[in-house]
BAFI-3210 file (N, C-alpha, C; in Angstrom, 3 decimals, decimal comma, padded with zeros to 6 digits):
// residues 69
n [1|2|3|4|5|6|7|8|9|10|11|12|13|14|15|16|17|18|19|20|21|22|23|24|25|26|27|28|29|30|31|32|33|34|35|36|37|38|39|40|41|42|43|44|45|46|47|48|49|50|51|52|53|54|55|56|57|58|59|60|61|62|63|64|65|66|67|68|69]
n.u [016,296|013,918|010,293|009,500|011,250|011,842|009,619|009,673|012,507|011,965|010,039|010,799|010,957|011,509|011,233|009,450|006,671|005,974|005,057|001,716|000,648|001,337|-001,018|-001,796|000,768|002,259|000,139|000,178|002,914|002,997|001,277|002,852|005,163|007,376|005,600|006,233|008,705|008,925|007,855|004,692|004,199|005,385|003,808|001,323|001,725|002,673|000,596|-001,633|-000,366|-000,245|-002,621|-004,526|-006,039|-005,931|-003,275|-004,409|-007,083|-006,655|-005,870|-008,584|-009,522|-008,103|-008,914|-011,054|-011,434|-010,711|-011,783|-014,243|-013,085]
n.v [-135,373|-136,509|-136,260|-136,045|-134,952|-132,601|-131,457|-130,819|-130,283|-127,577|-126,051|-125,751|-127,634|-130,241|-132,684|-135,252|-136,016|-133,995|-132,138|-132,894|-131,080|-128,811|-128,197|-126,398|-124,634|-126,923|-127,029|-124,743|-125,263|-127,091|-126,918|-125,177|-126,633|-128,745|-131,298|-133,245|-134,424|-136,187|-139,520|-141,382|-142,750|-141,683|-139,198|-139,815|-141,371|-139,479|-137,190|-139,291|-139,286|-136,651|-135,441|-137,669|-138,180|-140,056|-139,288|-138,723|-138,256|-135,898|-134,357|-133,692|-132,628|-129,904|-129,276|-128,589|-126,700|-124,772|-123,798|-122,767|-121,008]
n.w [-061,157|-059,041|-059,051|-056,128|-054,581|-055,880|-055,942|-052,915|-052,378|-053,850|-052,199|-050,259|-047,925|-045,493|-045,187|-048,115|-046,816|-045,800|-047,672|-047,784|-045,772|-047,583|-049,616|-051,255|-052,055|-053,473|-055,752|-057,221|-057,915|-058,882|-061,601|-062,814|-063,522|-065,682|-066,938|-068,804|-068,565|-066,611|-065,911|-066,325|-064,452|-062,362|-062,441|-061,612|-058,831|-057,387|-057,904|-056,555|-053,619|-052,898|-053,665|-053,517|-055,319|-058,925|-061,596|-064,191|-063,272|-061,554|-064,093|-065,259|-063,056|-063,027|-065,989|-065,704|-063,427|-064,675|-066,646|-065,271|-063,708]
ca.u [015,919|012,550|009,392|008,788|012,623|011,959|008,932|010,335|013,173|011,345|009,184|011,627|010,121|012,422|010,284|008,292|005,226|005,143|003,908|000,763|000,501|001,556|-001,081|-002,026|001,926|002,309|-000,693|000,657|004,530|003,161|000,853|004,396|006,205|006,912|005,011|006,716|009,773|008,305|006,816|003,128|004,089|005,514|003,253|000,314|001,796|003,002|-000,796|-002,079|000,206|-000,283|-003,981|-005,187|-006,563|-004,428|-002,824|-005,849|-008,176|-006,343|-006,193|-009,467|-010,130|-007,953|-009,441|-012,934|-011,557|-009,858|-013,342|-015,333|-012,684]
ca.v [-135,681|-137,384|-135,007|-135,624|-134,494|-131,672|-130,311|-130,737|-128,620|-126,059|-125,766|-125,752|-128,437|-131,026|-133,813|-135,562|-135,656|-132,419|-131,994|-132,875|-129,548|-127,441|-128,464|-124,933|-124,176|-128,041|-127,321|-123,612|-125,285|-128,576|-126,438|-124,569|-127,820|-129,345|-132,886|-134,231|-134,964|-137,362|-140,869|-141,036|-143,287|-141,130|-138,453|-140,860|-141,294|-138,159|-137,140|-140,110|-139,093|-135,137|-134,962|-138,341|-138,921|-140,280|-137,955|-138,337|-137,311|-134,418|-133,130|-133,693|-131,554|-129,055|-128,288|-128,196|-125,655|-123,494|-123,757|-122,556|-119,595]
ca.w [-059,887|-058,926|-058,576|-054,594|-054,116|-057,007|-055,119|-052,177|-052,468|-054,255|-051,520|-048,876|-046,878|-044,677|-045,565|-048,924|-046,184|-045,322|-048,795|-047,531|-045,694|-048,384|-051,261|-052,165|-052,769|-053,956|-056,788|-057,882|-058,177|-059,753|-062,512|-063,573|-063,857|-067,247|-066,653|-069,652|-068,243|-065,647|-066,488|-066,340|-063,222|-061,585|-061,486|-061,092|-057,494|-057,320|-057,500|-055,475|-052,691|-052,545|-054,004|-053,489|-056,817|-059,940|-062,864|-064,881|-062,971|-061,393|-064,896|-065,489|-062,254|-063,484|-066,759|-065,157|-062,517|-065,455|-067,150|-064,458|-063,331]
c.u [014,246|011,547|008,930|009,972|012,886|011,213|009,281|011,317|012,656|010,691|009,514|011,382|011,219|012,292|009,215|006,988|005,158|004,636|002,324|000,085|000,732|000,461|-001,709|-000,522|001,835|001,641|-000,115|002,081|004,119|002,059|001,782|005,445|006,239|007,243|005,714|008,445|009,897|007,179|005,360|002,938|004,608|004,433|001,786|000,570|002,019|001,455|-001,480|-001,923|000,038|-001,605|-004,810|-006,385|-005,246|-004,474|-003,949|-007,051|-007,769|-005,785|-007,368|-010,283|-009,926|-008,599|-010,419|-012,454|-011,096|-011,069|-013,950|-014,242|-013,011]
c.v [-136,210|-135,882|-135,031|-134,917|-133,100|-130,390|-129,936|-129,785|-127,524|-125,271|-125,452|-126,987|-129,644|-132,244|-134,181|-135,511|-134,388|-131,757|-131,876|-131,275|-128,599|-127,269|-127,439|-125,055|-125,419|-127,435|-125,898|-123,566|-126,337|-127,958|-125,834|-125,314|-128,556|-130,673|-133,764|-134,843|-136,144|-138,258|-140,591|-141,965|-142,513|-139,839|-139,027|-140,714|-140,467|-137,514|-137,941|-140,052|-137,992|-135,429|-136,135|-138,832|-139,286|-139,082|-137,897|-137,661|-135,637|-133,440|-132,525|-132,573|-130,332|-128,426|-127,823|-126,801|-124,493|-123,429|-122,663|-121,005|-118,102]
c.w [-059,812|-058,708|-057,420|-054,308|-054,522|-056,091|-053,346|-051,403|-052,635|-052,997|-050,161|-047,833|-046,763|-045,417|-046,801|-048,183|-045,906|-046,944|-048,938|-046,956|-046,397|-049,798|-051,869|-052,694|-053,974|-055,631|-057,665|-058,748|-059,398|-061,347|-063,568|-063,634|-064,612|-066,914|-067,481|-069,657|-066,886|-066,282|-065,645|-065,014|-062,104|-061,263|-061,158|-059,692|-057,089|-056,815|-056,308|-054,013|-052,301|-052,581|-053,746|-054,459|-058,032|-061,142|-063,545|-064,358|-062,525|-062,814|-065,503|-064,559|-062,473|-064,603|-066,794|-064,464|-063,630|-066,118|-066,389|-063,881|-064,221]
res [m|d|l|f|e|y|m|k|q|q|l|g|c|n|f|v|s|d|l|h|y|h|q|q|e|v|l|c|l|f|q|k|t|d|c|s|q|y|s|t|r|e|l|d|d|f|c|q|y|v|f|k|m|d|y|k|d|f|q|k|h|e|r|l|s|n|y|y|d]
***
């Protein structure tokens, strides 16, 4: 199952486009997801679609957020 469908299913969304409206829930689930099973391209596409940033920038943002928490 691709990452978009996995997230949609786990969050009980009817459509992939609904993920935009549940960014906090997506973030929490994404942080718990084993990303090693997805390609870098799929991770990048997902982060661009939901968070409007590429996967590398998302990782940097997460590391900084965890550092300051």
